[in-house]
C-alpha positions in Angstrom: -6.5 18.3 73.2 -2.9 17.2 74.2 -4.1 13.6 74.5 -5.6 13.8 70.9 -2.3 15.1 69.6 -0.4 12.4 71.4 -2.7 9.7 69.8 -2.3 11.3 66.4 1.5 11.3 66.8 1.5 7.7 67.9 -0.7 6.7 65.0 1.6 8.4 62.5 4.6 6.6 64.0 2.8 3.3 63.9 1.9 3.9 60.2 5.6 4.5 59.4 6.6 1.4 61.2 3.9 -0.7 59.5 5.0 0.7 56.1 8.6 0.0 56.7 7.8 -3.6 57.6 5.3 -4.3 54.8 7.5 -2.4 52.3 10.5 -4.5 53.1 8.4 -7.6 52.5 7.1 -6.5 49.2 6.6 -9.2 46.5 6.1 -9.3 42.8 4.5 -11.9 40.5 5.3 -12.4 36.9 4.0 -15.6 35.3 4.9 -18.4 37.7 7.7 -16.5 39.3 7.4 -14.7 42.7 9.9 -11.9 43.4 11.4 -11.1 46.8 12.4 -7.5 47.7 15.3 -8.6 49.9 16.9 -10.4 47.0 16.0 -7.5 44.8 17.7 -5.0 47.1 21.1 -6.6 46.6 20.6 -6.5 42.8 19.5 -2.9 43.0 22.5 -1.9 45.0 24.8 -3.6 42.4 23.2 -2.4 39.1 20.6 0.4 39.6 21.7 2.6 42.5 24.1 4.7 40.5 21.3 6.2 38.4 18.2 5.8 40.5 19.8 6.6 43.9 19.9 5.0 47.3 16.3 6.2 48.0 15.0 5.4 44.5 14.3 9.0 43.9 16.3 9.2 40.6 19.2 11.1 42.2 22.0 8.7 41.9 25.6 9.7 41.3 25.2 9.4 37.5 21.9 11.2 37.3 23.3 14.7 36.6 24.9 13.4 33.4 21.8 11.6 32.1 19.1 13.0 29.7 16.3 12.1 30.2 16.7 11.8 34.0 16.4 8.4 35.8 12.9 7.4 37.0 11.9 8.6 40.5 10.4 5.4 41.9 9.0 7.2 45.0 6.4 8.8 42.8 5.1 5.5 41.5 4.7 7.2 38.1 5.9 5.1 35.1 6.0 5.8 31.4 5.7 2.3 30.1 2.6 0.6 31.2 -0.3 -1.5 29.9 -2.7 0.2 32.4 -4.6 3.5 31.9 -3.1 6.9 32.5 -2.7 7.7 36.2 -2.8 4.1 37.4 -0.1 1.8 38.7 1.6 -0.5 36.3 1.4 -4.3 36.5 4.4 -6.2 37.8 4.8 -7.5 34.3 5.0 -3.9 33.0 7.9 -3.2 35.3 9.5 -6.5 34.4 9.2 -5.8 30.7 10.8 -2.3 31.1 13.8 -3.8 33.1 14.2 -6.5 30.4 13.7 -4.3 27.4 15.3 -1.1 28.6 14.0 2.3 27.5 15.0 3.3 24.0 16.8 6.7 23.6 17.6 6.9 27.3 20.3 5.9 29.8 18.2 2.8 30.8 19.7 -0.3 29.2 18.2 -3.7 28.7 18.9 -6.0 31.7 18.1 -9.1 29.7 21.4 -10.7 30.7 20.0 -11.0 34.3 18.1 -14.2 35.2 14.3 -13.9 34.9 14.1 -14.5 38.7 16.5 -11.7 39.3 14.5 -9.3 37.2 11.3 -10.3 39.1 13.2 -9.7 42.4 14.1 -6.2 41.2 10.5 -5.5 40.5 9.6 -6.4 44.1 12.3 -4.1 45.5 11.4 -1.2 43.2 7.8 -1.4 44.5 9.1 -0.8 48.1 10.0 2.8 47.3 6.3 3.9 47.2 3.5 3.1 49.5 1.1 3.4 46.5 1.9 -0.3 45.8 0.5 -1.1 49.2 -2.5 1.2 49.1 -3.7 0.8 45.5 -4.1 -1.8 42.8 -2.9 -1.6 39.2 -5.4 -0.6 36.6 -7.0 -3.1 34.2 -4.8 -3.5 31.1 -6.0 -1.6 28.1 -7.5 -3.7 25.3 -5.6 -3.8 22.0 -7.8 -4.9 19.1 -6.5 -6.8 16.1 -4.4 -4.6 13.8 -5.9 -3.8 10.3 -3.7 -3.9 7.3 -1.3 -0.9 6.9 -2.4 0.6 3.6 -1.7 3.8 1.8 -5.2 5.0 2.7 -4.6 4.2 6.4 -1.2 6.0 6.4 -2.8 9.0 4.7 -5.6 9.2 7.3 -2.9 8.8 10.1 -1.0 11.7 8.6 -4.1 13.9 8.8 -4.7 12.9 12.4 -1.0 13.6 13.2 -1.7 17.1 12.1 -5.2 17.7 13.5 -4.4 16.2 16.9 -1.3 18.6 17.1 1.2 15.7 17.4 3.4 17.8 15.1 3.6 20.6 17.6 6.0 18.5 19.7 7.2 15.8 17.3 7.5 18.1 14.3 5.8 17.8 10.9 8.4 15.3 9.8 8.3 13.4 13.1 11.9 14.2 14.0 11.1 15.6 17.4 11.7 19.3 16.6 8.2 20.7 16.7 7.6 24.4 17.7 6.8 23.3 21.3 9.7 20.9 21.7 12.1 23.4 23.4 9.5 24.3 26.0 8.6 20.8 27.2 9.5 19.5 30.7 8.7 16.3 32.6 6.7 16.0 35.8 9.8 17.1 37.9 10.5 20.1 35.7 13.4 18.7 33.7 13.6 19.5 30.0 12.4 16.5 27.9 12.9 16.0 24.2 10.0 14.6 22.1 10.7 11.2 20.5 12.2 11.1 17.0 10.0 8.7 15.0 12.4 8.5 12.2 15.2 7.2 14.4 14.5 3.5 13.8 12.0 0.7 14.4 12.1 1.0 18.2 9.9 3.2 20.3 10.3 4.3 23.9 8.3 1.4 25.3 8.7 -1.3 22.7 9.0 -1.8 19.0 5.8 -3.4 17.7 2.8 -1.7 16.3 0.8 -3.0 19.3 3.3 -1.3 21.6 2.7 2.1 19.9 -1.1 1.6 19.9 -0.9 0.9 23.7 1.2 4.1 24.2 -1.5 6.1 22.4 -4.1 4.8 24.8 -2.1 5.0 28.1 0.0 8.0 27.4 3.5 8.2 29.0 2.9 9.3 32.6 5.4 11.8 33.9 5.9 13.3 30.4 3.9 15.7 28.3 2.7 12.8 26.1 -1.0 12.5 27.0 -3.4 9.6 26.6 -5.5 9.7 23.4 -8.0 7.1 24.8 -10.9 9.6 24.6 -9.7 11.6 21.6 -9.3 8.8 19.1 -11.2 5.6 18.4 -9.4 2.3 17.8 -9.4 2.6 14.0 -7.9 6.1 14.2 -5.2 5.0 16.6 -4.2 2.3 14.1 -4.1 4.9 11.4 -1.7 7.0 13.5 0.4 4.0 14.2 0.7 3.2 10.5 1.7 6.8 9.7 4.3 6.9 12.5 5.7 3.6 11.3 6.0 4.9 7.8 8.2 7.8 9.0 11.0 5.4 10.1 10.4 3.2 7.0 11.0 6.3 4.7 14.2 7.1 6.4 15.5 3.5 6.2 14.6 3.4 2.5 16.6 6.6 2.0 19.6 5.1 3.7 19.5 1.9 1.6 19.0 3.8 -1.6 22.0 3.3 -4.0 22.7 6.0 -6.5 23.5 4.6 -10.0 27.2 4.7 -10.9 28.1 6.3 -14.2 30.4 4.5 -16.6 
């Protein structure tokens, strides 16, 4: 019995050693570029550590002052992905998030960094979780061609926005003040505010209609936003996208409207 326990302990230690070695040698691949985690570590310690923390757990010095909270890389759970809910993101997904930033959060765009540097950061971020060694990313979701955004499509999308209970979080006017909004928390128990669709043309994970369609399929892991892959077909998702897009368009039109000036 003691011998078995000794072997089990030795195996656990060996696993930790192997993980530390393979983790430090993690790579990433985006297009023709290959990222190196050793170079990425230096960049992380210069630009990212203050929010995401030394251990990548989202507990950096600035974290208490940020809302929403910084991503905990040790969980390997990412909002912005092209892969199905519950699966790892592609390297290109992490690269796009670093490049684009996350709208309405403390995560800025790191577009000023060289492409190679951003790819190196992806490699280092992957070292915080063994999941990137043990699993493969999911297959990217398919995004069919977008049909025209018509009044009929927007009307159907408005009906789906109500019937699928999107309004309970995002509000009937899409401003993020639905009846459930005050009760929502993320996967770590922190309060999280539903997105305000009237705030502009950008969404959390992009700004194109294709980006919003993808989010409806993948969901935003780590948040209360679920995947609607099974609940809606492709045509219905496009209708919802067109309705959501119309919310920001209406607000923009109201801002630009000029009242006539009397003589």
